[in-house]
C-alpha positions in Angstrom: 121.3 144.4 85.1 124.5 142.6 83.7 125.5 139.1 84.5 127.9 140.5 86.4 125.4 142.5 88.7 123.4 139.6 88.9 126.1 137.4 90.0 126.8 139.7 92.9 123.1 140.5 93.5 122.1 136.5 93.9 125.9 136.1 96.1 125.0 139.1 98.7 121.1 137.9 98.9 122.5 134.5 99.7 125.1 135.9 102.2 128.2 134.0 100.4 131.4 135.4 100.3 133.5 135.6 96.8 136.0 133.0 98.3 132.8 130.8 99.0 131.4 131.1 95.7 134.5 130.3 93.8 134.9 126.8 95.9 130.8 126.3 95.3 132.0 126.4 91.0 135.6 125.7 90.9 136.9 129.0 90.6 139.5 131.6 92.6 137.8 134.2 94.1 139.4 136.7 91.7 137.5 135.2 89.2 134.3 135.5 91.0 135.7 139.0 91.3 136.6 139.8 87.9 132.9 138.1 86.7 131.1 140.9 89.2 133.2 143.4 87.8 132.0 142.7 84.1 135.3 142.1 83.1 135.2 139.2 82.1 132.0 136.4 81.5 131.9 132.8 83.0 132.2 130.0 80.3 128.8 128.1 79.8 130.0 125.1 82.4 130.7 128.1 85.1 127.2 129.6 84.6 125.5 126.3 84.4 127.4 125.7 88.1 126.4 129.2 89.4 122.8 128.6 88.3 123.3 125.1 90.8 125.0 126.9 93.2 122.4 130.0 93.7 119.5 127.9 92.8 118.0 129.8 89.9 117.4 129.6 86.3 120.0 130.4 83.7 118.4 133.1 82.7 118.3 134.5 86.2 121.9 135.3 86.2 122.3 135.8 82.1 119.4 138.0 81.2 119.8 141.9 81.5 117.4 142.3 84.5 116.3 146.5 83.1 113.1 146.3 85.4 112.9 144.8 89.0 109.4 144.0 90.1 108.3 144.1 93.6 106.9 140.9 95.0 104.9 139.8 97.7 105.1 137.0 100.6 101.7 137.6 101.7 98.5 139.1 100.4 96.4 139.1 103.2 97.2 139.5 107.0 96.9 136.3 109.5 94.9 138.3 112.0 92.2 139.8 109.6 91.7 136.1 107.8 91.5 135.0 111.6 88.7 137.6 112.0 86.7 136.9 109.2 87.0 132.9 109.8 85.7 133.5 113.6 82.9 135.8 112.5 82.0 134.1 109.6 82.1 130.8 111.6 79.8 132.6 114.4 77.4 133.9 112.2 76.9 130.0 110.7 77.0 128.7 114.2 80.0 126.8 112.6 80.8 125.2 116.3 83.6 122.9 114.8 85.4 125.7 112.8 85.3 127.6 115.8 87.2 125.0 118.6 89.1 123.9 115.5 90.4 127.6 115.1 91.6 128.5 118.5 93.2 125.5 118.8 95.4 125.4 115.3 96.2 129.5 116.4 97.8 127.8 119.2 99.3 124.5 117.8 101.1 127.0 115.2 102.4 129.1 117.7 105.6 130.5 116.4 106.3 128.3 113.4 107.1 129.9 110.4 106.8 129.0 106.8 109.7 127.8 104.6 112.6 130.2 104.2 110.2 133.2 105.6 109.4 135.1 108.6 105.2 134.6 107.8 103.6 132.7 110.9 102.8 129.7 109.6 99.2 129.9 110.9 98.5 131.5 107.5 98.5 128.9 105.5 95.3 127.1 107.0 93.6 130.5 107.6 94.4 131.3 103.7 92.6 127.3 102.8 89.5 128.0 105.2 88.7 132.0 103.2 89.5 129.9 100.1 87.1 127.5 100.9 84.8 130.1 102.0 85.5 132.3 98.8 84.6 129.4 96.6 81.0 128.9 98.8 82.2 125.9 100.9 80.2 126.7 104.1 80.6 123.1 105.4 81.4 123.5 109.3 83.3 119.8 108.9 85.4 121.1 106.0 86.8 124.4 107.1 87.3 122.9 111.0 89.7 120.2 108.5 91.3 123.2 106.6 92.0 125.1 109.9 93.5 121.4 111.6 95.2 119.7 108.7 98.9 120.3 109.4 98.7 120.1 112.9 99.2 116.4 113.7 101.9 116.0 110.8 103.7 119.9 111.9 102.9 120.1 115.9 103.4 117.3 117.6 99.9 116.3 118.0 97.8 113.3 117.8 94.5 112.6 116.1 92.7 111.7 119.1 93.0 114.6 120.8 91.9 117.2 118.5 88.4 118.9 120.0 86.4 118.1 117.2 83.9 115.3 116.3 85.0 112.2 114.3 84.5 113.4 110.8 86.7 116.4 111.3 89.5 114.0 112.5 89.2 111.4 110.0 89.9 114.2 107.2 92.8 115.7 109.2 94.2 112.0 109.4 93.9 111.4 105.3 95.7 114.6 105.2 98.3 113.5 107.6 101.7 112.3 105.9 103.8 109.5 107.8 106.9 111.2 108.2 108.8 107.9 109.4 107.6 105.4 106.8 110.7 104.0 105.0 109.1 103.1 102.1 110.4 105.1 99.0 108.9 108.7 98.1 107.2 106.9 95.0 105.7 104.1 97.1 104.5 106.9 100.0 102.6 109.0 97.3 100.3 105.8 95.8 99.3 105.5 99.8 98.5 108.6 100.9 96.8 109.6 97.3 94.8 106.3 97.6 93.4 106.7 100.9 92.3 110.4 100.0 90.8 109.1 97.1 88.2 107.3 99.4 86.7 110.7 100.6 85.8 113.5 98.3 86.0 116.1 101.2 89.5 114.8 101.9 90.5 115.5 98.2 88.8 119.2 98.0 91.0 119.7 101.2 93.9 119.0 99.7 93.4 120.2 96.1 92.8 123.7 98.3 96.1 122.5 100.1 98.2 122.3 96.6 96.8 125.5 95.5 97.9 127.5 98.0 101.2 125.6 98.0 102.0 126.4 94.3 101.6 129.8 95.4 104.1 129.8 97.6 106.6 127.6 95.9 108.8 129.8 94.0 110.9 131.4 97.2 110.2 128.6 99.6 111.3 125.2 97.7 114.7 124.3 95.7 114.3 124.5 91.8 114.5 120.2 92.8 111.5 120.7 95.0 109.6 122.6 92.3 110.3 119.9 89.5 109.1 117.3 92.1 106.0 119.3 93.2 105.1 120.3 89.3 105.7 116.2 88.2 103.5 115.0 91.8 100.5 117.3 91.0 100.2 116.7 87.3 100.5 112.9 88.3 98.0 112.8 91.0 95.6 115.8 91.5 93.3 115.1 87.8 92.0 112.3 89.9 91.4 113.8 93.3 89.5 116.6 90.7 87.5 114.5 89.2 86.7 112.7 92.8 85.7 116.1 93.9 83.2 116.6 90.7 81.3 113.6 92.2 79.7 115.8 94.4 77.4 118.1 92.9 77.8 120.8 95.3 81.6 120.7 94.6 81.3 121.4 91.0 82.2 125.1 91.0 85.0 125.0 93.5 86.7 121.7 91.1 86.3 124.2 88.0 88.3 126.7 90.2 90.6 124.8 91.5 91.8 123.2 88.3 92.1 126.3 86.5 94.2 127.6 89.7 96.4 124.6 89.4 97.2 124.0 86.0 97.7 127.9 85.3 100.2 128.0 88.1 101.9 124.8 86.4 102.0 126.6 83.3 103.2 129.4 84.8 106.3 127.6 86.7 106.9 125.6 83.4 107.5 128.8 81.2 109.9 130.0 83.7 111.9 127.6 85.0 
């Protein structure tokens, strides 16, 4: 695709009129029309303004996109994952997981992942399947995977969760205080400092971060992606080191580090 075709495609994907785009970058709609028809090429400052308006990299506008790739927002069906988790829990007599599963599905009903039509429950189910695939079959850990967002996002309290205290404690550690008036840096220091008190909570948070990294390309703005990269590099090495202090988590720590660092490197090269 030419620069003009890229501009038109990005504008139409975002349902922005030529007039509105012109206002956003400081030109007339006639100028936008001439760009889209490849009659004129935007000046460098306007290309930068366009990348900010569309929230994409400059290369997304100026590169000739001859090959279009099909992308996926999900890899697995959430109902199939639910069946897998429930069947595994029944076979292994994981009663906390069974209670947590039904509660989480009901609590997240109607919620969607950011900028998508994906049911939110896909995320905690993905985490539970991720943990099971790494050989972690601890009832409390899988239950906490399923419940880790219900307090923060569903208006629930830790006390009302239908699980034992050990699971509640992990959920509490992973729940951010959205009402805090502290600056983000101070909030993060307190949040990750608490998680560092429990290797199982650190394990959950790293699985959570891996899953969120896989979706941030379409779910977050470029500014949020930069922030996510910085936060991951700052806090997660310590969490991984803590996970490795538990011998049975060593394989998981290796895989999680590989997954996180690989994804970060890919994002850095493409941003």
